[in-house]
C-alpha positions in Angstrom: -11.6 12.9 4.5 -12.1 11.8 8.5 -13.0 8.2 9.0 -15.1 7.9 12.2 -15.1 4.2 12.4 -11.2 4.3 11.9 -10.5 6.2 15.3 -11.5 9.6 13.6 -8.2 9.3 11.4 -8.0 12.5 8.7 -6.9 11.3 5.6 -6.3 13.5 2.4 -5.9 12.1 -1.0 -4.2 13.4 -4.0 -3.8 12.7 -7.6 -1.7 10.0 -8.8 -2.3 8.2 -5.4 -4.7 5.3 -5.2 -7.6 6.5 -2.6 -8.6 4.3 0.5 -11.3 2.0 -0.6 -13.3 -0.9 1.1 -10.1 -3.1 0.6 -8.1 -0.7 2.8 -10.8 -0.9 5.5 -11.2 -4.5 5.6 -7.1 -4.8 5.7 -6.5 -2.5 8.4 -9.5 -3.8 10.5 -7.9 -7.2 10.4 -4.5 -5.9 11.0 -5.6 -4.4 14.2 -6.6 -7.6 15.3 -3.0 -9.5 14.8 -0.3 -9.9 17.5 2.6 -8.0 16.2 5.5 -6.1 18.0 6.5 -4.1 14.4 4.8 -4.1 11.2 5.5 -2.7 7.6 3.1 -2.0 5.1 4.0 -2.4 1.2 2.6 0.0 -1.1 1.0 2.3 1.7 -0.8 4.6 -0.7 -2.4 7.4 1.6 -0.6 6.1 4.7 -4.2 4.9 6.0 -3.2 1.5 7.3 0.0 2.6 9.4 -1.9 5.5 10.6 -4.8 3.8 11.6 -2.5 1.2 13.2 -0.5 3.8 15.1 -3.3 5.6 16.3 -4.6 2.3 18.2 -1.0 1.9 19.9 0.7 -0.3 17.4 3.5 0.1 15.6 3.7 0.3 11.7 6.0 1.6 9.1 5.1 2.1 5.3 6.7 2.3 2.1 5.7 2.9 -1.5 7.5 3.0 -5.0 5.7 6.2 -5.5 7.2 9.4 -4.3 3.9 11.1 -4.3 2.5 8.4 -2.2 5.3 8.9 0.8 4.6 12.9 0.4 0.7 12.2 0.7 1.2 9.8 3.7 3.8 12.0 5.8 1.2 14.9 5.4 -1.3 12.6 6.6 0.8 11.3 9.7 1.5 14.7 10.6 -2.1 15.9 10.4 -2.9 13.0 12.5 -0.3 13.9 15.1 1.8 10.5 14.0 5.4 9.9 13.8 4.9 6.9 11.4 8.0 6.3 9.5 7.5 6.4 5.5 9.9 5.7 3.0 10.4 5.2 -0.6 11.3 1.7 -1.5 10.2 -0.8 -4.6 9.1 -3.7 -2.6 12.1 -4.4 -0.2 14.9 -2.8 -2.2 15.2 0.1 0.9 14.1 -2.5 3.5 16.6 -2.5 6.6 14.6 -4.1 9.2 12.7 -7.4 10.3 9.0 -7.1 11.0 6.6 -9.5 12.9 3.9 -8.5 10.2 4.1 -7.4 6.4 1.2 -6.1 4.8 1.0 -6.2 1.0 -2.4 -5.2 -1.2 -0.8 -6.1 -4.9 -1.2 -3.1 -6.9 -2.7 -3.5 -10.5 0.8 -4.2 -11.9 4.6 -3.5 -11.4 5.0 0.2 -11.6 8.5 -0.3 -12.7 7.6 -1.8 -15.8 4.8 -1.2 -18.3 3.1 1.9 -19.6 -0.2 0.2 -18.5 1.4 -0.7 -15.2 3.1 2.7 -14.6 -0.3 4.6 -15.4 -2.5 2.6 -13.3 -2.4 4.1 -10.3 -3.0 7.5 -11.8 -5.8 6.1 -13.6 -7.5 5.0 -10.4 -7.0 8.1 -8.6 -9.5 9.7 -11.0 -12.2 6.9 -10.7 -14.3 5.2 -8.3 -12.5 3.0 -5.9 -15.1 0.2 -5.7 -15.7 0.0 -9.7 -15.9 -3.7 -10.4 -15.8 -2.8 -13.9 -12.5 -0.8 -13.1 -11.1 -3.6 -11.2 -12.0 -6.6 -14.1 -10.4 -4.5 -17.1 -7.5 -3.4 -15.2 -6.7 -6.9 -14.0 -7.1 -8.2 -17.5 -4.5 -6.1 -18.7 -2.1 -6.5 -15.8 -2.7 -9.6 -14.7 0.8 -11.1 -15.9 2.5 -8.1 -14.1 0.7 -8.9 -11.1 1.5 -12.3 -11.0 5.5 -11.8 -11.3 5.1 -8.7 -8.7 3.4 -11.0 -6.1 5.8 -14.1 -6.7 9.0 -11.4 -6.3 7.1 -10.3 -3.0 6.7 -13.8 -1.5 10.4 -15.1 -2.9 11.9 -11.8 -0.8 9.5 -11.3 2.1 10.5 -14.2 4.0 13.7 -12.4 4.3 12.6 -9.6 6.2 10.3 -11.6 8.7 10.9 -11.9 12.5 10.6 -15.7 13.6 6.7 -16.8 13.3 6.4 -13.5 11.1 3.3 -13.6 9.2 2.2 -11.7 6.0 -1.4 -10.3 5.2 -2.1 -10.0 1.6 -5.2 -8.9 -0.3 -5.3 -10.6 -3.9 -7.6 -11.4 -6.8 -9.0 -15.3 -6.4 -7.3 -16.5 -9.5 -3.9 -15.7 -7.7 -4.5 -18.0 -4.7 -2.8 -20.5 -7.0 0.7 -18.6 -6.6 0.4 -19.3 -2.9 -0.7 -22.8 -3.1 2.3 -24.0 -1.9 2.1 -22.0 1.3 0.4 -22.1 4.6 -2.3 -19.9 4.5 -5.8 -19.0 5.3 -8.4 -16.8 4.2 -9.9 -14.0 6.5 -12.0 -12.1 4.4 -13.7 -12.3 1.1 -14.9 -9.1 -0.7 -16.8 -8.1 -3.9 -16.7 -11.3 -5.4 -13.0 -11.2 -6.8 -11.0 -10.2 -3.5 -9.4 -12.5 -1.1 -7.7 -11.3 2.0 -5.1 -14.0 3.4 -2.8 -14.4 5.9 0.3 -16.2 5.4 2.6 -17.7 7.9 6.1 -19.6 7.0 
C-alpha cells in the first residue's frame, strides 16, 4: 500500500506482522519533527517508521523480536530504495549502539512469555487495526505482561541513549502510572485510550 501523506512510501504487510495503523502514523509524524542524529524503533513491525524517517533524510534503525517482521521490514526498505538497518532483537538484547531517540510502541504483551502474548500479533494481523473492541479485549488479557515489558524497557533504555537522549512511547492511559517518576510530556492523545509521550532522562 502506498501512503501518499508519508512521502509515498510503499509498505507491504504480511500475516503474523501487525500492519501500520493510526498509532504508527501519529508516532511517525511526531518523530519526524524531533531533533536527532540516530534513532532506533523497537518493535518495528513492517518497518514503516524507520523507512518514513529515512525517506525524510533522518537516520533510524529498526528491531523486532519477530523474524517475520524483520523479513517484512527489509523487503519494504528495498521496495522504497532505503538502506535502513533492521535486525532481530528481544528489546535491547542485540543492540550494540547508542541513540539520540528510541521509539517504542509497546505490543499487546511480552511475546516471549504466555500463549496469549505469543499469538497476539498473529491475531492482530487478521483483524481491523483500529478496532477499539480488539484493543480493550487484548489489553484486558495482556495488561500485566505489558506492564512488565514496559518496566523492563524503561529500566534498560537509558543504557542505550546518548546524553540528552529522548524516548518516544505510545501507551494506554492507565499505563501513565508506570512513568510517573520520569520526566515526560504528552504529545498526542487518540482513540480515547492511547497517549503518545516523550520521555527525557
